[in-house]
Every structure is written in C-alpha cells, then in structure tokens.
Residue, then its C-alpha position, 0 to 999 in steps of 0.5 A: m504361090k506354089r511354094a506357100t501352098k507347099n509350106n502350108g501343107y508341110r506345116t499341116r502335116l507337122y501339126k497333125i503328127f504333133t497332135a497325134t503324138a500328144v494324144l497318144l502320150l495322153l492316152l498312155v499316161a491315162a492308161k498307166p494305173k495310179p500307184v497303190k500305197v501300202f502302209l505297214v504297221g507292226d513291231s521289230t520283226m517287220a520294222d526298218k533297220a538302220p544303218i544297214d551297212e552296220t547291222p545285219e538285222r532286217g524286218w520283213g517289211m523292210v524287204f517287202p518292196s522286193f515282191f512288187n512292181d513300180n505300181v506299189i509304194i510301200e511305207n513302213h511305219a513298224r517300229n522296234g518294241r511296239s505293241t498295239k498299245t504303245f503304237i497308239s499311245e505314242g501317237r504313231w497310229d495317228f501319224l499313220i492314219n493321217r497319211v492314209g487315203k481312199g484305196d490304200y492298204v494297211f497291213i497290221q502285224f502285232g503280238h510279239n510285244d503285246e503278249v509279254s506281261t513284263k514289258k511296258a508294251y504289254a496289252t492284255p488280251e482284251e486290250f489287244d482285241k480292242n486296239l485291233r478293232k480300233m485300227v481296222i475301223d479307223v482304216k475303213a473310215k478312210g476308205a482304205n483296206p486293212v489286212l491283218c497279219t499274225s505274228i511270225a513264229r520264233r525259232k524254237f524247237d524241242s529236244i526232238g526237233n519239233t517246233v514249239d508254239t510261242h504265240p498260243v493266244y494273241p494270233e487267235i484273237m487276231k483271227k477272231v477280229a478278222s472274222e468278225l470285222n470281215v477283214p483279210l488275214i494272212d496267217m504269218k504264224a502258221e506259214s512261218d512255222k512251216v518255213l522253220k520245219k522246212y529248214g530244220v533245227e540247224a539251217s533255220a538259224r541262218l534266217f535269224m540274228n545268230i551272228e558270229p563275233g567280229i563281223w558287224k559293227a552293231v553287234p561286235e561281240g556277236k548275237k544269238d537271237d531267234t526272234h529277229l531276222v537277217d536278209a534271208g529270213a526277212m525275204e522268206m517272211a516277206a514272201l509269205a505275205a506276198n503269197g498271202i496276197r496272191q492266195l486271198r486275191i487281194k486286188p489290185l495288189n495281186k496283179y502287181l506282184v512280180k514273178p519269182s524270177q524277177i524278185k530283186m532285193k529292194y528296201t523301203i525308203p524311211v518315212e519322212g517325219i516319222e522320227s519326230v513322233k514321240p518316242q517310247 
C-alpha cells in the first residue's frame, strides 16, 4: 500500500513538472514576436543578381537581410530594367500585392529607368506620379505599410571632383507623393551622394561595377559601370536604408535592426514563382 502511495506521489510530481514545462514552452512561443515581412520593389540597383559565384553585381536589396535579426523576412521583387510603368504592366505588381498582408512593409524604389526617355520603360513625370500613388494606395488597402525610397546616386563627378546630380526630377516627384500621401520616405539619393563624397573620385569606383578583365565569368572582358553595385557598394546603400528606418523610427522594424558589430552579409532568398511572371 505504501509503495502504491509512493508511486502515485512520484507520478503526481512528474505530471506537475511536465505541466509546468509545457506551460513555460507555450508562454515562450507566445512571447516570440511574429516575423515582419518586408517586400522590396524596384530596379536593378535594388534587385537580386545570379548566379552570385559568376557575377560580382549586387543590388542593395539583395544584402538588406544583413541588417536585421530573424524577426524580419525580406522578399526582393526588384528586377533589372524595370520602372513603375513596366513593373505594373508586366503583372509584377499584381504578383507582389497578392502576397502582401496586414502589417507587412513594402519598400518602393524607382526612377532610374522611369527617367530615361529612350527606354521602353520610360514613364513621363505624370505617369511616374500616378504609378507611385497607385502603389501606395494598393499597399495601404492591404493594411500594409509603404515606404518610398528615392533612387541611389550614380557615380559621376565633374572635373574638380564635385558629384553631379543625374536624378534632378523624379526623386522630387517621389518626395511630393510621400508628403501628400503621408508616407515615410528615405532619401537614398541624398544619402548616397554623401557616400560618394566621402569616398571621393577614385575610392568610390570600388563600390560599383568597375571590374578588371579576366576575373568574373559574367564579365570576362571587364566592365566600367558607375550605376550598378558590387558587394561593398550594396552594403553601403543597404546601410543607408537601415539608417533611414532607424531615423524615421519605423516600428517595429527599427527594433529588429542589428548592431553594427553584429552585421554579417546575408543575401535574400529568391522568391518562388517570380520568374513565371511575364518577362519584359
């Protein structure tokens, strides 16, 4: 009889320990915040590049995960050569917006291709304004949060070493839309211009696709390109976006930024199904 009582007491203690452990685990799971999804929309200066072992080119969106902890999931929908006009007309915007949910963030950076009148992607200033407004309204309609980002600066200096503004019109339109629709704006153009000035004429070349011949399979003959980025440049530009989040106090993203000492380069994972969208 005593042995039965002893066994029952032992089982009771085990049950209590098991129950307490289960409750603690449930509390820990409940306390862990739900990951925030960030969608990136833009052109080649933001886009993923592949295969990464054959080309040194990187979009700043490709390395954006480097600045966040595991509470942020980033989907990079930016694509080479796209403008607000072609991103919408090709069905890429619809593909993205159908994936966006309440509380998500959508970072929008266009202008490089919109502003070039000789390109198929060209959008007039009026079209650019209209397209940006559509994107902002669509994102808000999903209960999500749009963030506008002006185009990064091209590397261009005059004869005495001053930077030259190659985006005089379209970033101003984006600023106007952001102000009128009450949307956060990160002025990537202004901040990237400061980066170019900091590095100077010669050192800034290392941020862009200024590649010597015979090094990379994708560019065997080398390349001189002051628009598109390599790893170092992509990290510099992504850092500007991260700093913009911090300065604007965009919650909860600002809480999930890692400290500078914790930054380790991470690339985005390609979005499944994105290549099935009608190509340009």
